PANU-913134 format. One line per field, with one value per residue (C-alpha): residue in three letters; x negated, y negated, z. Coordinates in Angstrom, 2 decimals. Each point is the difference from the previous one (the first is absolute). Layout:
REM residues N
aa: c(ALA|...)
c1: c(X|...)
c2: c(Y|...)
c3: c(Z|...)
END
This chain:
REM residues 389
aa: c(MET|LYS|ASN|THR|ILE|ILE|PHE|GLY|ALA|SER|SER|LEU|GLY|GLU|CYS|ALA|TYR|ARG|PHE|LEU|GLN|ASN|SER|GLU|ASN|ILE|ILE|ALA|PHE|VAL|ASP|ASN|ASP|LYS|ARG|LYS|TRP|ASN|THR|GLU|LEU|PHE|GLY|VAL|LYS|ILE|LEU|PRO|PRO|ASP|LYS|LEU|ALA|ASP|LEU|GLU|ASN|ILE|THR|ILE|VAL|VAL|ALA|SER|MET|TRP|TYR|ARG|GLU|ILE|ILE|GLU|GLN|ILE|TYR|ALA|LEU|PHE|ALA|LEU|GLU|LYS|LYS|GLU|PRO|LYS|ILE|SER|LEU|PHE|ARG|ALA|VAL|MET|ASP|GLU|LEU|PRO|ALA|LEU|SER|THR|THR|VAL|ASP|VAL|LYS|ILE|ILE|GLY|ASN|ALA|VAL|TYR|SER|ASN|ASN|LEU|HIS|LYS|LYS|PHE|ALA|GLY|TYR|THR|GLY|ASN|TYR|ASP|LEU|ARG|LYS|GLY|TYR|HIS|VAL|ASN|TYR|LEU|ASN|ILE|ALA|THR|ASP|ILE|ARG|PHE|LYS|HIS|GLY|PHE|HIS|GLU|GLY|ILE|VAL|ASN|ALA|THR|THR|ASP|ILE|ILE|SER|PHE|PRO|GLU|ASN|PHE|LEU|GLU|GLU|SER|CYS|VAL|PHE|ASN|ALA|ALA|ILE|ASN|ALA|GLY|SER|THR|PHE|ARG|MET|ILE|GLU|LEU|GLY|ALA|GLY|TYR|GLY|GLY|TRP|LEU|VAL|THR|GLY|ALA|VAL|ALA|ALA|LYS|LEU|LEU|ASP|LYS|HIS|ALA|GLU|LEU|ILE|GLY|VAL|GLU|GLY|ASP|GLU|THR|HIS|PHE|GLN|TRP|MET|LYS|GLN|HIS|PHE|VAL|ASP|ASN|GLY|LEU|ASP|PRO|GLN|GLN|HIS|LYS|LEU|ILE|HIS|GLY|VAL|VAL|TRP|LYS|ARG|GLU|GLY|GLU|VAL|ASP|PHE|GLU|VAL|GLY|ASP|GLU|ASP|PRO|SER|VAL|TRP|TYR|SER|GLN|TRP|ILE|ASN|GLU|ASN|PRO|THR|THR|LYS|ARG|THR|ILE|LYS|VAL|LYS|ALA|VAL|THR|LEU|ASN|GLY|LEU|LEU|ALA|GLU|SER|GLY|VAL|ILE|ASP|LEU|ILE|ASP|MET|ASP|ILE|GLN|GLY|ALA|GLU|PHE|GLU|VAL|ILE|GLU|ALA|CYS|ASP|ARG|ASP|LEU|LEU|ASN|SER|LYS|VAL|LYS|ARG|ILE|TYR|ILE|GLY|THR|HIS|ASN|GLY|CYS|VAL|GLU|ASN|SER|LEU|ARG|ASP|TYR|PHE|ILE|ARG|HIS|LEU|GLY|TRP|SER|ASN|VAL|TYR|ASP|PHE|GLU|GLN|LEU|GLY|SER|TYR|THR|THR|GLU|PHE|GLY|THR|ILE|LYS|PHE|ASN|ASP|GLY|VAL|GLN|LEU|TRP|ILE|ASN|PRO|ASP|PHE|VAL|LYS)
c1: c(0.00|-1.21|-0.44|2.68|0.69|3.47|0.01|3.27|1.19|3.67|3.01|-1.45|-3.28|1.96|1.72|-3.38|-1.36|2.91|-0.40|-3.78|-0.66|0.01|-2.12|-2.56|-2.17|1.29|-2.85|1.35|2.54|-1.06|2.16|-0.41|2.05|-2.54|2.53|-0.15|-3.80|-1.37|3.50|1.30|2.73|0.78|-3.11|-2.16|-2.01|0.86|-3.12|-0.64|-0.60|-3.66|-0.78|0.98|-3.23|-1.99|1.67|-1.26|1.87|3.51|3.14|1.96|3.76|1.67|3.47|1.37|2.36|-3.05|-1.93|-1.16|-1.73|-1.35|-1.59|-1.73|-1.09|-1.51|-1.94|-1.39|-1.10|-1.72|-1.65|-1.87|-1.57|-0.42|2.28|2.94|3.11|2.20|3.57|3.41|3.32|2.90|3.50|3.24|1.87|-0.98|1.03|-1.98|-3.14|-3.17|-1.32|-3.65|-3.14|-1.33|2.32|1.25|0.22|3.00|1.13|3.28|0.12|3.16|1.02|-3.41|-1.75|-3.70|-2.90|-3.25|-1.83|0.59|-1.44|2.97|2.92|3.36|2.26|3.63|0.48|3.76|0.27|0.74|2.98|0.57|2.64|0.31|0.71|2.00|-1.78|-1.96|-2.73|-1.06|-3.20|1.10|0.60|3.75|1.82|3.25|2.40|0.47|3.75|0.23|-0.69|1.32|-2.82|-2.63|-1.21|-0.56|-1.85|-2.45|-0.55|-0.88|-2.25|1.55|0.73|1.14|3.23|-1.10|-1.91|2.52|-0.77|3.08|-0.94|-3.56|1.36|2.02|-2.95|-2.25|2.63|0.19|-3.78|-0.34|2.75|-1.83|-3.35|1.40|2.04|-1.11|-0.74|3.52|1.29|3.80|1.91|3.65|1.03|3.59|1.30|-2.90|0.63|-2.38|-2.01|-2.97|-1.01|0.45|-2.39|-2.45|0.08|-0.49|-2.98|-1.56|0.46|-1.60|-3.01|-0.30|0.21|3.41|3.21|3.11|3.62|2.35|3.69|1.60|3.61|1.38|3.64|-0.32|0.05|-2.46|-2.46|0.30|-0.89|-2.90|-1.23|-0.18|-1.81|-2.44|-0.87|-0.64|-1.99|-2.37|-0.44|2.63|2.63|3.39|1.11|-2.72|1.44|3.47|1.42|3.64|2.44|1.97|-0.28|-0.88|2.84|1.27|2.17|-0.06|2.49|0.67|-0.23|0.79|-3.24|-0.26|-2.08|0.54|-0.02|-3.49|-3.04|-1.34|-3.52|1.18|2.33|-1.14|2.50|2.71|1.72|2.64|3.30|2.68|2.51|-0.45|1.75|-1.52|-0.17|-3.76|0.15|-0.40|0.34|-3.36|-1.18|-0.94|-2.60|-1.10|-3.40|0.86|0.44|-3.23|-2.08|1.50|-1.27|-3.51|-3.20|-1.39|0.33|-3.02|1.98|3.59|0.16|3.49|1.50|3.77|1.43|1.47|0.85|-3.30|1.30|3.11|-2.10|-2.61|2.58|1.93|-3.09|-0.57|-2.58|-1.74|-0.34|-1.51|-2.44|-1.10|-0.11|-1.03|-3.35|0.78|2.83|-0.49|3.24|0.92|2.60|2.70|1.61|-0.70|2.72|-1.48|-3.50|1.07|1.87|-3.03|-2.32|2.30|0.53|-3.61|-1.26|2.76|1.38|-2.89|-2.99|-1.94|-2.67|0.19|-2.85|1.63|3.10|0.51|3.47|1.72|-0.92|-2.66|-3.58|-2.67|-3.76|-1.17|-3.32|0.56|0.52|3.23|2.94|3.41|2.44|3.16|1.22|-1.05|-2.46|-0.11|-2.50|0.62|-2.29|0.86|-2.42|0.39|-1.96|-1.79|-2.09)
c2: c(0.00|-3.51|-2.47|-2.67|-3.19|-1.53|-3.81|-0.91|1.37|-0.95|1.76|0.42|1.26|2.58|1.08|0.29|2.11|2.46|0.26|0.52|1.89|3.46|-0.88|-2.50|-0.36|-3.22|-1.17|-3.42|-2.74|-3.62|-3.02|-3.77|-0.21|-0.31|1.36|3.39|0.35|2.98|1.39|3.11|0.93|3.72|0.62|-1.85|-3.06|-3.45|-1.98|-3.64|-0.72|-0.92|3.66|1.09|-0.81|1.98|3.25|2.19|2.18|-1.16|-0.86|-2.95|0.37|-3.42|0.44|-3.46|-2.55|-2.34|2.28|-2.81|-1.89|3.20|1.23|-3.35|0.18|3.47|-1.11|-2.97|2.21|2.50|-2.75|-1.11|3.47|0.15|3.03|0.97|1.13|2.85|-1.17|1.60|-1.81|1.65|-1.32|1.26|-1.26|-1.51|-3.58|-2.53|0.27|-0.81|-3.42|0.39|-1.72|3.56|2.15|3.40|3.39|1.65|3.59|1.07|2.96|0.64|-3.28|-1.57|-2.06|0.79|-1.55|1.92|-3.12|-3.65|-0.05|0.38|-2.34|0.78|-1.97|0.36|3.15|0.48|3.46|0.39|-0.26|2.13|-1.57|3.11|2.31|-2.57|0.63|-2.03|1.88|-1.58|0.33|3.32|1.33|0.02|-0.30|-1.97|-0.25|-3.72|0.53|0.34|-3.67|-2.98|-2.46|2.66|-0.17|-3.77|0.27|2.54|-1.79|-3.14|2.10|-1.60|2.95|3.62|1.68|1.05|-3.03|-2.80|-2.10|1.03|3.65|-0.20|0.96|2.91|1.33|-0.25|1.80|2.90|0.33|-0.07|2.60|2.29|-0.54|0.84|2.99|3.54|2.41|-0.67|-3.51|-0.25|-3.04|-0.97|-2.89|-1.18|-2.20|1.40|-1.68|1.70|1.48|-2.35|0.25|3.77|0.42|-2.46|2.08|3.25|-1.36|-1.41|3.38|1.79|-2.31|0.92|3.73|0.30|1.68|-2.19|0.80|-2.71|-0.82|-2.66|-1.20|-2.27|-0.75|-1.58|2.65|-1.80|-0.65|3.59|1.30|-2.45|1.31|3.53|-1.30|-2.00|3.18|1.93|-2.87|0.19|3.75|0.69|2.69|-1.40|3.56|0.27|-2.96|-1.03|-2.67|-0.80|-1.88|-1.70|-2.47|0.21|-1.05|0.44|2.96|2.67|0.26|-2.57|-3.79|-2.84|-1.26|-3.38|0.57|-3.24|-0.45|-1.44|1.55|2.67|-1.37|-3.38|0.96|2.26|-1.39|2.65|0.40|1.92|-1.89|1.41|-2.62|-0.11|-2.81|0.48|2.74|0.14|2.64|3.74|2.92|1.49|2.70|-1.19|1.72|-0.88|-0.58|2.72|2.49|-0.99|0.18|3.27|1.76|-1.47|0.05|-3.05|-3.01|-2.28|-2.85|-0.94|-2.85|-1.52|-2.55|0.52|-3.48|-0.83|3.48|0.36|-0.39|2.15|2.86|-0.23|-0.33|3.04|2.21|2.10|-1.79|3.18|1.01|-3.35|0.09|3.56|-0.03|-3.46|-1.80|-3.35|-1.78|-2.81|-1.94|-2.57|-2.22|-2.07|-2.26|-1.50|1.93|3.34|-1.19|-0.92|3.27|2.02|-1.85|0.66|3.66|0.95|-1.72|0.65|3.35|1.72|-1.59|-0.40|-2.60|-2.69|-0.60|-2.37|-2.15|-2.53|-1.40|-0.09|-3.05|-1.08|-1.08|1.48|0.15|3.63|1.80|-0.12|-3.77|-1.98|2.04|-1.30|2.81|0.76|2.95|0.03|2.59|1.95|2.77|2.11|2.69|2.82|-0.15|3.73|0.47|-3.26|-1.90)
c3: c(0.00|-0.75|2.85|-0.05|1.93|-0.06|0.04|1.68|3.34|-0.29|-1.52|-3.49|1.49|1.98|-3.21|-1.73|2.86|-0.17|-3.75|0.05|3.22|-1.58|-3.02|1.29|3.11|1.54|2.21|1.02|-0.46|-0.53|0.75|0.14|3.21|2.82|2.50|-1.72|-0.04|1.96|0.56|-1.79|-2.46|-0.42|2.12|-2.54|1.09|-1.40|-0.94|-0.90|-3.71|0.45|0.73|-3.52|-1.80|2.58|-1.01|-2.84|-2.54|0.90|-1.92|1.36|-0.42|0.20|1.52|0.65|-1.53|0.04|-2.35|-2.31|2.80|1.57|-3.23|-0.42|3.66|-0.48|-3.06|1.91|2.90|-2.28|-2.06|3.11|0.16|-3.80|-0.14|-2.25|1.89|-1.14|0.48|-0.46|0.21|1.81|-0.65|1.52|-3.07|-3.31|0.69|-2.03|-2.09|1.94|-0.99|1.00|-1.17|-0.30|-2.07|1.07|-1.69|1.61|0.35|1.59|2.39|1.99|1.57|-0.40|-2.62|-0.01|-1.86|-0.11|-1.14|-0.78|-3.50|-2.34|-0.37|1.58|-2.32|-1.02|2.05|0.14|-1.49|-3.68|-2.31|-3.09|-2.26|-2.15|2.90|1.99|3.30|2.49|1.88|3.28|2.00|1.52|-3.54|0.62|-3.33|0.06|-2.91|-0.69|-0.42|3.77|0.69|-1.93|-0.70|0.69|-3.61|0.14|3.31|-1.37|-3.29|1.97|2.29|3.07|2.27|0.03|0.96|3.46|1.16|-0.19|3.11|1.98|-0.47|1.38|3.41|-1.37|-1.97|3.05|2.10|-2.48|-0.06|3.78|0.35|-2.44|1.71|3.42|-1.15|0.67|-2.85|-1.35|-0.63|0.33|-1.18|-0.48|-2.25|0.43|-2.79|-1.96|-3.35|-2.43|2.89|-0.25|3.65|0.09|-2.90|1.59|3.17|-1.89|-1.92|3.18|1.67|-2.93|0.12|3.68|-0.85|1.63|-1.10|-0.40|0.80|-1.26|0.43|-2.18|0.17|-2.73|-0.85|-3.43|-2.73|-2.31|2.80|1.19|-3.46|-0.14|3.35|-1.39|-3.09|2.15|1.90|-3.21|-1.53|2.97|0.22|2.67|-0.42|1.13|0.79|2.64|1.91|1.13|-2.30|0.74|-2.21|2.75|2.84|3.66|2.28|3.55|-0.98|-2.68|-2.86|-2.71|0.05|-2.36|-1.52|-1.70|-3.14|-1.88|-3.74|-0.53|-1.63|2.41|-0.48|1.33|2.82|2.86|2.53|-0.06|3.35|1.93|-0.18|2.30|-1.17|-3.77|-1.83|-3.43|-2.61|0.33|2.74|-0.38|2.38|1.01|2.35|3.50|2.17|3.54|1.50|2.51|-2.83|-1.74|3.18|1.22|-3.14|-0.02|1.97|1.76|-2.32|-0.34|-1.56|-0.75|-2.53|0.03|-2.41|0.15|-0.46|3.40|1.31|1.91|3.55|-0.46|-1.39|2.77|2.78|-1.26|0.16|3.10|2.16|1.08|-3.64|-0.95|2.90|-0.64|-3.81|-1.24|0.39|-1.64|-1.83|-2.51|-0.57|-2.62|1.70|-1.63|2.60|3.40|1.82|-1.07|0.88|3.54|0.47|-1.12|2.39|2.92|-0.86|-0.64|3.14|2.55|-1.15|-1.79|1.74|-3.25|-0.71|-2.66|-2.44|-2.52|0.38|-2.79|-0.59|-3.36|-2.15|2.50|-0.75|2.27|0.36|-0.08|-0.27|-3.77|-0.07|0.04|-1.33|-0.96|0.75|-1.94|2.05|3.62|1.29|3.26|0.75|3.11|1.38|2.37|2.97|0.51|-3.26|-0.83|2.52)
END
């Protein structure tokens, strides 16, 4: 194993440690925070930066949101000793392109972006787009049919972003990766209101890169989106028959419900919802399943990703508490109104005793570790302390 030092002893450094601990010999952390010097993280000593240039035959993994400044700092330290550092860059998500005076050659492994050297230019890296085949391929080599997202074509042609890393989704992407990293040999995930199954496939690919098996459950009520989900699995080497993909919705009781499907282009509108008092002809009857039923037939779930257009609290509240506490590690929820957000906070804290990681209200603008994000849907991430510390 090669000797590695992780520069950054905060949350991203912890993520880097968990990702690298079985493949590299992590001999130390380094951090600019003087309060952390000569303490330990995971039993590994945290050193001041000026110790770096004294060490021989090491790779420095930069794991910090301040990676630009840190890389420049490392080069300055090594220049004093007339040495050339070997630096890698670890990123929890692919947010923006590094704008460094020294350019970066980047390689993606799992949830990390590595560079083995700083000699080649990292420019325009947003995946690739093949007009003939009609697919975008992102940095995890996930192929997505451009029909799934209106405006996706224009975004790729202009090289502005990719389908996963729109700013609001940085948190969701990071959550999926962390769930996969912290899973056992099998990564289990449920996506409710799955659309075309984008997060399920992301989770499966992350698990594969970590040499883990994936067991996936996807529930989607819109017929077109459900068929797209099956296609998305096949396009990325996943057999839909080996997972549980359900054409239906999750609700507080089993049976049938009225489902508002709308009359817009399916690539534009992903806001279908359960409507118990339909007043239009845009509703259809769809199968309803419960969270109780899904959990009872599965092993321990590493992540539930929920985007069900206002039904979040009713679905969570209807689920047996003991089942949630014994079967689910974390739940990522897209929220759609303030009343539901308040009800979820109260329920998770007072009745379930779970811990909150993210809580950003719908339509709010917040400073996050990925920069300032303007949210459309709200975001809540809850972790079960019985599984996740």
